[in-house]
C-alpha positions as CSV (number, residue, x, y, z in Angstrom):
1,M,-15.5,41.6,25.7
2,K,-17.3,39.2,28.0
3,A,-20.6,39.9,26.3
4,L,-19.2,38.6,23.1
5,T,-18.1,35.3,24.5
6,P,-21.4,33.4,24.2
7,L,-21.9,34.6,20.7
8,F,-18.4,33.5,19.8
9,V,-19.0,30.0,21.2
10,C,-22.2,29.6,19.4
11,V,-20.7,30.6,16.1
12,T,-17.7,28.3,16.6
13,L,-20.0,25.3,17.4
14,W,-22.2,26.0,14.4
15,A,-19.1,26.1,12.1
16,L,-17.7,22.8,13.5
17,S,-21.0,21.0,13.3
18,S,-21.7,22.2,9.8
19,C,-18.5,20.7,8.6
20,S,-19.4,17.2,9.7
21,P,-21.1,15.3,6.8
22,K,-24.8,14.7,7.3
23,V,-26.8,12.1,5.4
24,T,-30.5,12.6,4.6
25,S,-32.5,9.9,2.8
26,N,-36.0,10.1,1.3
27,V,-37.2,6.6,0.5
28,I,-40.8,5.9,-0.7
29,H,-40.4,2.1,-1.3
30,R,-38.5,0.0,1.3
31,V,-37.3,-3.6,0.8
32,N,-35.2,-5.9,2.8
33,P,-31.4,-5.0,2.8
34,Q,-28.9,-7.0,0.8
35,E,-27.0,-9.7,2.7
36,Y,-23.7,-7.8,2.6
37,L,-22.8,-4.1,2.2
38,D,-20.7,-5.1,-0.8
39,D,-23.8,-6.4,-2.6
40,V,-24.9,-2.8,-3.1
41,V,-23.6,-1.7,-6.5
42,L,-22.3,1.9,-6.8
43,I,-22.8,3.5,-10.3
44,K,-21.1,6.7,-11.1
45,E,-22.6,9.8,-12.8
46,N,-21.6,9.0,-16.4
47,E,-22.7,5.3,-16.2
48,P,-26.1,4.0,-17.3
49,L,-28.5,2.1,-15.0
50,P,-29.0,-1.6,-15.2
51,A,-32.2,-2.7,-16.9
52,D,-33.7,-4.2,-13.7
53,A,-33.3,-1.0,-11.6
54,Q,-36.5,0.4,-10.1
55,W,-36.4,3.8,-8.4
56,M,-37.1,3.8,-4.7
57,G,-35.8,7.2,-3.3
58,S,-32.9,9.5,-3.0
59,I,-30.0,10.4,-0.6
60,E,-28.2,13.6,0.0
61,V,-24.8,13.9,1.8
62,K,-23.6,17.3,2.8
63,G,-20.5,18.4,4.7
64,S,-16.7,18.7,4.6
65,A,-15.6,15.4,3.0
66,N,-14.1,14.2,-0.3
67,Y,-15.8,12.3,-3.1
68,D,-14.8,8.8,-1.9
69,K,-15.9,9.3,1.7
70,M,-19.3,10.7,0.6
71,A,-19.8,7.9,-1.8
72,E,-19.1,5.3,0.9
73,M,-21.5,7.1,3.3
74,T,-24.1,7.1,0.6
75,R,-23.6,3.4,-0.1
76,T,-23.9,2.5,3.6
77,R,-27.2,4.4,4.0
78,A,-28.5,2.9,0.8
79,W,-27.7,-0.6,2.2
80,T,-29.8,0.1,5.3
81,D,-32.6,1.4,3.1
82,G,-32.6,-1.9,1.1
83,A,-31.2,-0.5,-2.2
84,K,-29.5,-2.7,-4.7
85,Y,-28.1,0.1,-6.9
86,V,-26.9,3.6,-6.0
87,K,-26.4,6.1,-8.9
88,I,-24.6,9.3,-8.0
89,S,-26.3,12.2,-9.8
90,D,-24.0,15.0,-8.9
91,F,-21.2,16.1,-6.6
92,K,-20.6,19.9,-6.1
93,T,-19.9,22.6,-3.5
94,D,-22.9,24.0,-1.6
95,G,-22.3,27.5,-3.2
96,V,-21.4,29.1,0.0
97,R,-18.2,27.6,1.2
98,S,-15.6,25.9,-1.1
99,D,-14.8,23.2,1.5
100,I,-18.5,22.1,1.9
101,H,-19.7,19.6,-0.7
102,V,-23.0,18.1,-1.6
103,M,-23.5,14.6,-3.1
104,N,-27.0,13.7,-4.5
105,S,-27.8,10.1,-5.4
106,N,-30.8,8.0,-6.5
107,L,-31.6,4.6,-5.0
108,Y,-33.0,1.7,-6.9
109,W,-34.1,-1.8,-5.9
110,A,-33.6,-4.7,-8.3
111,D,-36.6,-6.1,-10.2
112,T,-36.2,-9.9,-10.1
113,T,-38.0,-10.6,-13.4
114,E,-36.2,-13.2,-15.4
115,P,-34.4,-11.7,-18.5
116,N,-35.4,-12.8,-22.0
117,P,-32.9,-14.7,-24.2
118,D,-31.8,-11.5,-25.9
119,D,-30.6,-10.0,-22.7
120,V,-26.9,-9.5,-22.1
121,K,-25.8,-10.6,-18.6
122,V,-23.4,-8.6,-16.5
123,I,-21.4,-10.9,-14.3
124,D,-19.6,-9.7,-11.2
125,R,-16.2,-11.1,-10.0
126,N,-18.0,-13.7,-7.8
127,G,-19.6,-15.2,-10.9
128,N,-23.1,-13.9,-10.1
129,V,-25.4,-12.2,-12.5
130,V,-25.7,-8.6,-11.4
131,S,-28.0,-7.2,-14.2
132,S,-29.0,-7.7,-17.8
133,Y,-29.4,-5.4,-20.8
134,N,-31.6,-6.1,-23.8
135,T,-29.7,-6.1,-27.1
136,T,-32.7,-4.9,-29.2
137,G,-31.7,-1.8,-31.0
138,G,-28.0,-2.4,-30.9
139,Q,-25.2,-3.4,-28.5
140,P,-25.6,-1.3,-25.3
141,Q,-22.7,0.2,-23.3
142,I,-22.3,-2.0,-20.2
143,P,-21.1,0.0,-17.1
144,E,-18.3,-1.0,-14.9
145,I,-20.0,-2.5,-11.8
146,V,-18.2,-1.8,-8.5
147,S,-18.7,-5.2,-6.7
148,P,-15.8,-6.2,-4.4
149,L,-15.3,-9.9,-3.5
150,S,-17.5,-10.4,-0.4
151,K,-17.5,-14.1,0.1
152,L,-14.6,-16.5,0.4
153,G,-14.4,-20.3,0.0
154,P,-14.6,-22.1,3.3
155,N,-11.4,-24.1,2.8
156,E,-7.9,-22.7,2.8
157,L,-4.6,-24.5,1.9
158,R,-1.4,-22.6,2.7
159,V,2.2,-23.4,1.8
160,F,5.0,-21.3,3.2
161,G,8.8,-21.0,3.4
162,G,11.4,-18.6,4.6
163,Y,13.8,-17.6,7.3
164,G,13.8,-18.9,10.9
165,R,15.7,-17.7,14.0
166,R,16.0,-19.5,17.3
167,L,15.6,-17.3,20.3
168,N,17.0,-19.5,23.1
169,R,20.0,-18.6,25.2
170,I,23.5,-20.1,24.5
171,D,25.1,-21.7,27.6
172,P,27.7,-19.1,28.7
173,S,30.0,-21.8,30.1
174,L,30.8,-23.1,26.6
175,D,34.2,-22.3,25.0
176,L,34.5,-19.8,22.2
177,F,34.4,-22.5,19.4
178,A,31.2,-24.1,20.8
179,K,29.5,-20.7,21.1
180,Q,30.3,-19.8,17.5
181,H,29.1,-23.3,16.4
182,N,25.8,-22.9,18.2
183,K,25.3,-19.4,17.0
184,R,25.3,-20.7,13.4
185,L,22.7,-23.3,14.4
186,M,20.4,-20.4,15.6
187,N,19.7,-19.4,12.0
188,G,17.9,-21.7,9.5
189,E,15.0,-22.2,7.1
190,I,11.3,-22.7,7.8
191,I,9.0,-24.6,5.6
192,G,5.5,-25.9,6.1
193,M,1.9,-26.1,5.2
194,E,-1.5,-25.5,6.8
195,F,-5.1,-26.5,6.1
196,I,-8.0,-24.6,7.7
197,Q,-11.8,-25.0,7.3
198,F,-13.7,-21.8,8.2
199,F,-17.1,-21.9,9.7
200,D,-18.7,-19.6,7.0
201,Q,-17.8,-17.7,3.8
202,S,-18.2,-14.2,5.0
203,R,-15.6,-11.4,4.8
204,G,-14.7,-12.0,8.4
205,S,-14.8,-15.5,9.8
206,S,-13.0,-18.0,12.0
207,G,-12.1,-21.7,11.6
208,L,-10.1,-24.7,12.7
209,G,-7.3,-26.5,11.0
210,L,-4.1,-28.5,11.1
211,R,-0.6,-27.0,10.8
212,F,2.8,-28.5,10.1
213,Q,6.0,-26.4,10.4
214,L,9.7,-27.4,10.3
215,M,12.7,-25.3,11.2
216,H,15.9,-26.7,9.8
217,A,19.5,-25.5,10.7
218,S,22.9,-27.0,10.1
219,S,26.6,-26.2,10.7
220,A,29.9,-27.8,9.8
221,D,33.3,-27.1,11.4
222,V,36.7,-28.7,11.4
223,V,37.5,-30.0,14.9
224,T,40.3,-31.9,16.7
225,V,39.1,-34.9,18.7
226,S,41.1,-36.7,21.4
227,Y,40.8,-40.4,22.1
228,D,42.3,-42.9,24.6
229,N,42.4,-40.5,27.5
230,G,43.9,-37.7,25.5
231,L,46.8,-39.7,24.1
232,T,45.6,-39.9,20.5
233,F,44.3,-37.0,18.4
234,T,42.6,-36.8,15.1
235,Q,41.0,-34.1,13.0
236,G,37.5,-34.4,11.6
237,I,34.4,-32.3,10.5
238,L,31.7,-31.8,13.1
239,D,28.5,-31.8,11.0
240,E,25.5,-31.0,13.1
241,T,21.8,-30.7,12.0
242,V,18.9,-29.5,14.1
243,N,15.2,-29.9,13.2
244,I,12.3,-28.4,15.2
245,S,8.9,-29.5,14.0
246,Y,5.4,-28.4,15.1
247,I,2.4,-30.6,14.4
248,G,-1.0,-29.8,15.7
249,P,-4.4,-28.0,15.5
250,V,-4.8,-24.2,15.0
251,Y,-7.6,-21.8,15.5
252,A,-7.6,-19.0,12.9
253,A,-9.5,-15.8,12.0
254,R,-9.5,-13.9,8.7
255,A,-10.7,-10.6,7.4
256,L,-11.1,-9.4,3.8
257,S,-10.5,-5.8,2.9
258,R,-13.3,-3.7,1.6
259,N,-12.1,-3.9,-2.0
260,G,-11.7,-7.6,-1.9
261,K,-8.0,-7.7,-2.8
262,H,-6.3,-8.0,0.6
263,L,-6.7,-10.8,3.1
264,F,-5.5,-10.6,6.8
265,E,-5.3,-13.6,9.0
266,D,-4.0,-14.7,12.4
267,Y,-3.9,-18.0,14.2
268,V,-2.9,-19.7,17.4
269,G,-2.3,-23.4,18.1
270,L,-1.2,-25.8,20.8
271,G,0.4,-29.0,19.5
272,V,3.4,-31.3,19.6
273,L,7.0,-30.0,19.2
274,L,9.6,-32.5,18.1
275,W,13.3,-31.8,18.5
276,Y,16.0,-33.7,16.6
277,D,19.7,-32.9,16.9
278,N,22.2,-35.1,15.0
279,G,26.0,-34.5,15.1
280,T,28.6,-36.6,13.3
281,I,32.4,-36.6,13.4
282,N,34.0,-38.8,10.9
283,S,32.3,-42.2,11.4
284,D,31.0,-41.4,14.9
285,Y,27.7,-39.8,15.6
286,I,25.3,-39.0,18.4
287,T,21.6,-38.2,18.0
288,L,19.5,-36.3,20.6
289,R,15.7,-36.3,20.5
290,G,12.9,-34.9,22.6
291,K,9.3,-33.9,22.4
292,T,7.1,-31.5,24.3
293,L,3.9,-29.5,24.1
294,G,4.4,-26.3,22.1
295,L,2.6,-23.1,21.3
296,T,2.5,-21.5,17.9
297,T,1.0,-18.2,16.8
298,G,1.3,-15.8,13.8
299,F,-0.1,-13.2,11.5
300,N,-0.2,-13.2,7.8
301,Y,-1.2,-11.0,4.9
302,S,-1.9,-11.9,1.3
303,Y,-2.9,-10.3,-1.9
304,F,-5.4,-11.9,-4.4
305,L,-3.8,-12.8,-7.7
306,S,-7.0,-14.5,-8.8
307,R,-10.4,-15.4,-7.3
308,N,-8.8,-18.4,-5.5
309,V,-5.1,-17.7,-5.2
310,T,-3.3,-15.2,-3.0
311,L,0.4,-14.5,-2.5
312,G,1.8,-12.9,0.7
313,A,3.9,-13.1,3.8
314,E,3.7,-14.5,7.3
315,V,5.3,-13.8,10.7
316,S,5.2,-16.7,13.2
317,F,6.3,-17.5,16.7
318,T,6.7,-21.0,18.1
319,S,7.8,-21.8,21.7
320,G,8.5,-24.9,23.8
321,V,11.0,-26.4,26.2
322,I,12.6,-29.9,26.2
323,R,13.2,-31.3,29.7
324,K,13.7,-35.0,28.8
325,V,16.4,-35.9,26.2
326,T,17.0,-39.3,24.6
327,A,20.5,-39.8,23.3
328,T,21.8,-42.6,21.1
329,D,25.2,-43.3,19.4
330,G,24.2,-46.5,17.6
331,K,25.5,-48.6,20.5
332,E,23.3,-47.6,23.4
333,T,20.4,-45.3,24.1
334,V,20.1,-43.2,27.2
335,T,17.1,-41.1,28.4
336,Q,18.0,-38.3,30.7
337,E,16.0,-35.7,32.7
338,R,17.9,-32.4,32.4
339,D,18.2,-29.9,35.2
340,K,16.7,-26.4,34.7
341,E,20.0,-24.9,33.7
342,H,20.3,-27.3,30.7
343,Y,16.7,-27.3,29.4
344,E,16.6,-27.1,25.6
345,G,14.7,-24.0,24.5
346,L,12.9,-24.4,21.1
347,A,11.5,-20.8,20.8
348,N,11.9,-19.6,17.2
349,L,10.7,-16.7,15.0
350,G,9.8,-17.2,11.4
351,V,9.4,-14.7,8.5
352,C,8.1,-16.5,5.4
353,A,6.6,-16.0,2.0
354,Q,3.4,-17.9,1.3
355,I,0.9,-18.9,-1.3
356,V,-2.7,-19.7,-0.4
357,Y,-5.4,-21.5,-2.3
358,T,-8.9,-20.8,-1.1
359,F,-11.7,-23.0,-2.3
C-alpha cells in the first residue's frame, strides 16, 4: 500500500493542475496595448469582423471554466499582446473529459486607415468610432460591439435626500415627558448636495470636492407651563426644531464596474458642523446655537440610467460634539461652556436616495 502512495499523489496533482485554465498565445505581429482593457472589443463566433481588423495571432484557453471566464481570460491576454479585436472561433470540450473546455480565438490589430465616405461608422457607447464597413454591394450586418464605458467625466454633481438618525445619548436624569420628546427629535430627514472634481477620467480615480448636508428634525407636544414662582399655570404647545448642518471639503474615490453600469464611491471630509435648536411655547421662544469641527464619511452606489446620469443610494455618518452653546430668548444672549456631562452630541447616520450627474 505504501508503494502506491507516490503514484497516487502524482496522479492527484496532475488532475488538479490540468483543471486550472491555461492560456497559450501565438502572436506574429505585436503592437502597443490599448490604453484600457475595455478598449479591446470581444466579437462572438457568429459575428463578422470589422473592416479594419488585421490578423496578428491566436490564443487558446484550456481548462475547467465556463464560457464567460474563458472569454475574459482571452480578452486580458489579448490586451497584453496589443490586440484591438478578439474573435472567438470555437468553444468545445477537449474530447477527453466533459468538464474540460477549450476556447480558440483569433487576434486582430486595428488598421488606422481613414474610411472612405461610403463607409458606415460603428459608434460605441462613449461616442467613439470603433470600426467602419463599406456599403458597396449592399447594407452589411453590423455586429454588436462589446465595449463597456471605460471613462467618466471628471466632474460630478450629487443631490441626495432620505432618513437621518441621531446617535447621541439622551440625558437619563430627564423626566419621562422630556425623554419621549427628545426621542422624537432623534429621527429626521437628511438633504444635501455635493460637487467633486476627480483628478482623471479613468474607471478608478480620486478627487476633491465640497459637500453640504442638513439633518432636520422637529417635534410638537402639549405642555403645561408655570409662571410667577409656580402660582400661575397655562397650557401651550412646545414646538422644537433641530438642524445639524455639515459644510466642508471632502476627499472621494470612485470605481466603475467592468460592464460600465455600476458606480461605487466613498468619501471622507473634515469641515464645520453647525447646530441650531429652536423651541417655542406660545409667544415665548429660546434658540440654542453652536458650531464645531466635524467628520463626515460615507459610501454610495449608483446605476447608470444614461451616459451622464446615475441613480442610487448612499449611507453616511457624521460626527461632532458641541461644547460651547449660545442661547437667546429675544431679550438677552448668553454664551456658556458646558461641562462634559452636558455636551451636545451631533453624531448622526443617514440613508439616502441620490441622483448623480457626471460631466
